[in-house]
matplotlib code that plots the C-alpha trace (Angstrom):
import matplotlib.pyplot as plt

x = [147.0, 149.4, 150.3, 153.7, 155.0, 154.6, 151.9, 153.1, 152.4, 149.2, 147.9, 148.8, 147.2, 143.9, 143.8, 144.3, 141.6, 139.1, 140.0, 139.0, 136.1, 133.7, 133.3, 130.3, 130.9, 134.3, 136.2, 139.7, 140.8, 143.7, 145.1, 147.0, 149.1, 150.3, 152.1, 153.9, 153.1, 149.9, 148.2, 145.2, 144.6, 144.8, 142.3, 139.9, 140.1, 138.8, 135.2, 134.5, 133.0, 134.4, 131.8, 133.4, 136.6, 135.3, 134.6]
y = [-80.8, -83.6, -85.6, -86.4, -83.5, -85.8, -86.9, -84.4, -81.5, -83.0, -83.2, -79.5, -78.4, -80.3, -79.0, -75.5, -75.8, -77.3, -74.5, -71.7, -69.6, -67.7, -70.5, -72.7, -74.8, -75.9, -78.9, -80.1, -82.3, -84.7, -86.7, -89.7, -91.2, -94.4, -92.7, -95.2, -93.6, -93.6, -90.9, -93.1, -94.3, -90.7, -89.4, -92.3, -91.3, -87.8, -87.9, -84.3, -81.3, -77.8, -76.7, -79.1, -77.0, -73.5, -72.9]
z = [-93.3, -94.0, -90.9, -92.4, -90.2, -87.2, -84.8, -82.1, -84.5, -85.7, -82.1, -81.5, -84.8, -84.0, -80.5, -81.7, -84.3, -81.8, -79.3, -81.7, -80.6, -82.9, -85.4, -85.3, -88.4, -89.7, -90.8, -90.2, -93.1, -92.6, -95.4, -94.1, -96.8, -95.1, -92.2, -90.0, -86.6, -84.6, -86.7, -87.7, -84.1, -82.8, -85.4, -84.5, -80.8, -81.3, -80.2, -79.4, -81.1, -81.3, -78.8, -76.2, -76.4, -76.9, -73.2]

ax = plt.figure().add_subplot(projection="3d")
ax.plot(x, y, z, "-o")
ax.set_aspect("equal")
plt.show()
């Protein structure tokens, strides 16, 4: 997913992916092509696994 759509939408998309149930193993790939917002900082701050959100 390209973060050029904006950090707000990236946060929503990542939260949605991590909130999915029924999937044990998946990846969310983000290609940050020099965005000028806080995309990189946000991605570095994610320290959870999908199991943390599947409750």
